[in-house]
N, CA and C atoms as a LAMMPS dump frame, in Angstrom:
ITEM: TIMESTEP
0
ITEM: NUMBER OF ATOMS
237
ITEM: BOX BOUNDS ff ff ff
-5.0000000000000000e+02 5.0000000000000000e+02
-5.0000000000000000e+02 5.0000000000000000e+02
-5.0000000000000000e+02 5.0000000000000000e+02
ITEM: ATOMS id mol type element x y z
1 1 1 N -73.873 -424.131 413.828
2 1 2 C -73.041 -425.289 413.584
3 1 3 C -71.587 -424.817 413.555
4 2 1 N -70.771 -425.449 414.347
5 2 2 C -69.357 -425.079 414.445
6 2 3 C -68.563 -425.726 413.308
7 3 1 N -67.481 -425.072 412.897
8 3 2 C -66.582 -425.611 411.882
9 3 3 C -65.217 -425.875 412.497
10 4 1 N -64.605 -426.976 412.092
11 4 2 C -63.238 -427.277 412.511
12 4 3 C -62.456 -427.727 411.292
13 5 1 N -61.163 -427.464 411.297
14 5 2 C -60.298 -427.894 410.212
15 5 3 C -60.08 -429.395 410.249
16 6 1 N -59.688 -429.963 409.12
17 6 2 C -59.515 -431.407 409.042
18 6 3 C -58.414 -431.902 409.968
19 7 1 N -57.335 -431.142 410.12
20 7 2 C -56.257 -431.563 411.024
21 7 3 C -56.759 -431.577 412.465
22 8 1 N -57.475 -430.535 412.851
23 8 2 C -58.017 -430.479 414.205
24 8 3 C -59.025 -431.606 414.427
25 9 1 N -59.843 -431.899 413.415
26 9 2 C -60.82 -432.986 413.531
27 9 3 C -60.111 -434.315 413.742
28 10 1 N -59.017 -434.524 413.014
29 10 2 C -58.261 -435.771 413.168
30 10 3 C -57.645 -435.852 414.559
31 11 1 N -57.119 -434.756 415.019
32 11 2 C -56.437 -434.725 416.305
33 11 3 C -57.399 -434.88 417.475
34 12 1 N -58.583 -434.3 417.361
35 12 2 C -59.538 -434.273 418.47
36 12 3 C -60.807 -435.061 418.175
37 13 1 N -60.714 -436.1 417.37
38 13 2 C -61.908 -436.841 416.962
39 13 3 C -62.712 -437.388 418.141
40 14 1 N -62.097 -438.009 419.147
41 14 2 C -62.922 -438.519 420.255
42 14 3 C -63.756 -437.423 420.935
43 15 1 N -63.18 -436.25 421.138
44 15 2 C -63.925 -435.155 421.764
45 15 3 C -65.046 -434.669 420.854
46 16 1 N -64.779 -434.606 419.544
47 16 2 C -65.817 -434.188 418.598
48 16 3 C -66.963 -435.195 418.576
49 17 1 N -66.629 -436.484 418.611
50 17 2 C -67.672 -437.508 418.608
51 17 3 C -68.523 -437.441 419.87
52 18 1 N -67.903 -437.11 420.986
53 18 2 C -68.67 -436.961 422.226
54 18 3 C -69.668 -435.809 422.098
55 19 1 N -69.253 -434.716 421.473
56 19 2 C -70.161 -433.585 421.271
57 19 3 C -71.292 -433.952 420.315
58 20 1 N -70.957 -434.698 419.27
59 20 2 C -71.975 -435.12 418.307
60 20 3 C -72.975 -436.049 418.991
61 21 1 N -72.487 -436.922 419.865
62 21 2 C -73.385 -437.832 420.584
63 21 3 C -74.396 -437.062 421.436
64 22 1 N -74.045 -435.845 421.827
65 22 2 C -74.96 -435.006 422.618
66 22 3 C -75.911 -434.204 421.734
67 23 1 N -75.769 -434.344 420.395
68 23 2 C -76.705 -433.687 419.493
69 23 3 C -76.141 -432.585 418.625
70 24 1 N -74.877 -432.223 418.797
71 24 2 C -74.288 -431.153 417.979
72 24 3 C -74 -431.633 416.563
73 25 1 N -73.942 -430.695 415.637
74 25 2 C -73.464 -430.951 414.284
75 25 3 C -72.207 -430.129 414.084
76 26 1 N -71.179 -430.745 413.502
77 26 2 C -69.892 -430.068 413.313
78 26 3 C -69.481 -430.21 411.858
79 27 1 N -69.14 -429.093 411.22
80 27 2 C -68.668 -429.095 409.845
81 27 3 C -67.155 -429.224 409.85
82 28 1 N -66.637 -430.129 409.034
83 28 2 C -65.192 -430.289 408.887
84 28 3 C -64.786 -429.604 407.585
85 29 1 N -63.756 -428.765 407.68
86 29 2 C -63.302 -428.007 406.511
87 29 3 C -61.871 -428.379 406.154
88 30 1 N -61.532 -428.147 404.91
89 30 2 C -60.15 -428.273 404.444
90 30 3 C -59.825 -426.974 403.725
91 31 1 N -58.866 -426.238 404.265
92 31 2 C -58.498 -424.933 403.719
93 31 3 C -59.706 -424.011 403.657
94 32 1 N -60.573 -424.098 404.674
95 32 2 C -61.734 -423.231 404.756
96 32 3 C -62.937 -423.666 403.945
97 33 1 N -62.816 -424.767 403.189
98 33 2 C -63.914 -425.251 402.358
99 33 3 C -64.58 -426.437 403.054
100 34 1 N -65.882 -426.37 403.292
101 34 2 C -66.567 -427.485 403.95
102 34 3 C -66.453 -428.774 403.128
103 35 1 N -66.069 -429.865 403.8
104 35 2 C -65.949 -431.148 403.097
105 35 3 C -66.794 -432.245 403.718
106 36 1 N -67.211 -432.083 404.982
107 36 2 C -68.011 -433.123 405.639
108 36 3 C -68.758 -432.52 406.815
109 37 1 N -69.767 -433.246 407.25
110 37 2 C -70.526 -432.844 408.433
111 37 3 C -70.596 -434.044 409.368
112 38 1 N -70.19 -433.824 410.622
113 38 2 C -70.386 -434.827 411.661
114 38 3 C -71.732 -434.527 412.293
115 39 1 N -72.64 -435.492 412.25
116 39 2 C -73.978 -435.286 412.794
117 39 3 C -74.43 -436.56 413.49
118 40 1 N -75.326 -436.442 414.457
119 40 2 C -75.839 -437.635 415.127
120 40 3 C -76.512 -438.572 414.123
121 41 1 N -76.347 -439.861 414.328
122 41 2 C -76.95 -440.864 413.459
123 41 3 C -78.446 -440.895 413.692
124 42 1 N -79.206 -440.854 412.627
125 42 2 C -80.663 -440.874 412.767
126 42 3 C -81.279 -441.868 411.802
127 43 1 N -80.594 -442.966 411.554
128 43 2 C -81.105 -443.97 410.628
129 43 3 C -82.236 -444.769 411.233
130 44 1 N -82.965 -445.397 410.37
131 44 2 C -84.069 -446.232 410.845
132 44 3 C -83.522 -447.58 411.304
133 45 1 N -84.218 -448.265 412.153
134 45 2 C -83.743 -449.572 412.595
135 45 3 C -83.701 -450.541 411.424
136 46 1 N -82.693 -451.38 411.406
137 46 2 C -82.54 -452.332 410.318
138 46 3 C -83.497 -453.501 410.497
139 47 1 N -83.939 -454.037 409.372
140 47 2 C -84.828 -455.191 409.406
141 47 3 C -84.024 -456.418 409.829
142 48 1 N -84.701 -457.342 410.457
143 48 2 C -84.06 -458.58 410.859
144 48 3 C -83.787 -459.475 409.667
145 49 1 N -82.997 -460.491 409.874
146 49 2 C -82.642 -461.416 408.797
147 49 3 C -83.886 -462.082 408.242
148 50 1 N -84.763 -462.551 409.103
149 50 2 C -85.978 -463.252 408.661
150 50 3 C -86.844 -462.33 407.8
151 51 1 N -87.002 -461.074 408.204
152 51 2 C -87.804 -460.118 407.437
153 51 3 C -87.181 -459.864 406.07
154 52 1 N -85.862 -459.774 406.017
155 52 2 C -85.178 -459.531 404.751
156 52 3 C -85.369 -460.705 403.803
157 53 1 N -85.227 -461.929 404.311
158 53 2 C -85.41 -463.125 403.479
159 53 3 C -86.84 -463.176 402.951
160 54 1 N -87.813 -462.91 403.816
161 54 2 C -89.209 -462.918 403.379
162 54 3 C -89.471 -461.861 402.317
163 55 1 N -88.864 -460.693 402.443
164 55 2 C -89.04 -459.627 401.451
165 55 3 C -88.447 -460.026 400.104
166 56 1 N -87.283 -460.668 400.118
167 56 2 C -86.653 -461.114 398.87
168 56 3 C -87.508 -462.188 398.211
169 57 1 N -87.963 -463.156 398.983
170 57 2 C -88.795 -464.222 398.424
171 57 3 C -90.103 -463.666 397.869
172 58 1 N -90.705 -462.708 398.552
173 58 2 C -91.941 -462.101 398.066
174 58 3 C -91.711 -461.343 396.758
175 59 1 N -90.561 -460.693 396.63
176 59 2 C -90.289 -459.934 395.404
177 59 3 C -90.029 -460.851 394.218
178 60 1 N -89.636 -462.108 394.472
179 60 2 C -89.338 -463.05 393.394
180 60 3 C -90.568 -463.784 392.889
181 61 1 N -91.691 -463.673 393.58
182 61 2 C -92.901 -464.387 393.158
183 61 3 C -93.285 -463.969 391.754
184 62 1 N -93.6 -464.952 390.951
185 62 2 C -94.027 -464.68 389.585
186 62 3 C -92.882 -464.675 388.577
187 63 1 N -91.649 -464.73 389.038
188 63 2 C -90.52 -464.782 388.113
189 63 3 C -90.384 -466.207 387.586
190 64 1 N -90.139 -466.339 386.304
191 64 2 C -89.922 -467.657 385.709
192 64 3 C -88.69 -467.603 384.823
193 65 1 N -88.249 -468.784 384.432
194 65 2 C -87.111 -468.88 383.515
195 65 3 C -87.584 -469.008 382.072
196 66 1 N -88.86 -468.823 381.84
197 66 2 C -89.39 -468.899 380.491
198 66 3 C -89.357 -470.308 379.926
199 67 1 N -89.454 -471.301 380.785
200 67 2 C -89.453 -472.69 380.333
201 67 3 C -88.063 -473.3 380.207
202 68 1 N -87.014 -472.526 380.313
203 68 2 C -85.649 -473.051 380.193
204 68 3 C -85.187 -473.577 381.551
205 69 1 N -84.317 -474.555 381.499
206 69 2 C -83.739 -475.058 382.744
207 69 3 C -82.47 -474.267 383.041
208 70 1 N -82.035 -474.363 384.276
209 70 2 C -80.809 -473.68 384.666
210 70 3 C -79.641 -474.22 383.839
211 71 1 N -79.598 -475.526 383.602
212 71 2 C -78.525 -476.138 382.805
213 71 3 C -78.507 -475.542 381.4
214 72 1 N -79.684 -475.377 380.779
215 72 2 C -79.753 -474.791 379.434
216 72 3 C -79.229 -473.356 379.44
217 73 1 N -79.542 -472.621 380.476
218 73 2 C -79.068 -471.246 380.554
219 73 3 C -77.554 -471.189 380.722
220 74 1 N -77.002 -472.11 381.499
221 74 2 C -75.542 -472.171 381.664
222 74 3 C -74.874 -472.472 380.334
223 75 1 N -75.41 -473.451 379.626
224 75 2 C -74.828 -473.821 378.319
225 75 3 C -74.949 -472.679 377.321
226 76 1 N -76.053 -471.963 377.351
227 76 2 C -76.231 -470.809 376.46
228 76 3 C -75.218 -469.736 376.758
229 77 1 N -74.913 -469.544 378.028
230 77 2 C -73.926 -468.536 378.419
231 77 3 C -72.522 -468.888 377.999
232 78 1 N -72.242 -470.165 377.79
233 78 2 C -70.896 -470.597 377.378
234 78 3 C -70.657 -470.428 375.901
235 79 1 N -71.717 -470.231 375.108
236 79 2 C -71.524 -470.102 373.66
237 79 3 C -71.046 -468.754 373.259
């Protein structure tokens, strides 16, 4: 893994990103101390909006307000 200084990284960022896109990892240093690593993105695909909504609704099943209404809870919060 190659190291580059922060000034050089700022100056040559497009070229560094092109190298990272090809699979390289580059360590960015400040005064010789490693502070960051540029690496190819390997995140998982994000869930769609519909899947996210369904997951939230499924996680809320079984939750209750304990018999209180929303209005009662608002009034309780104002006291």
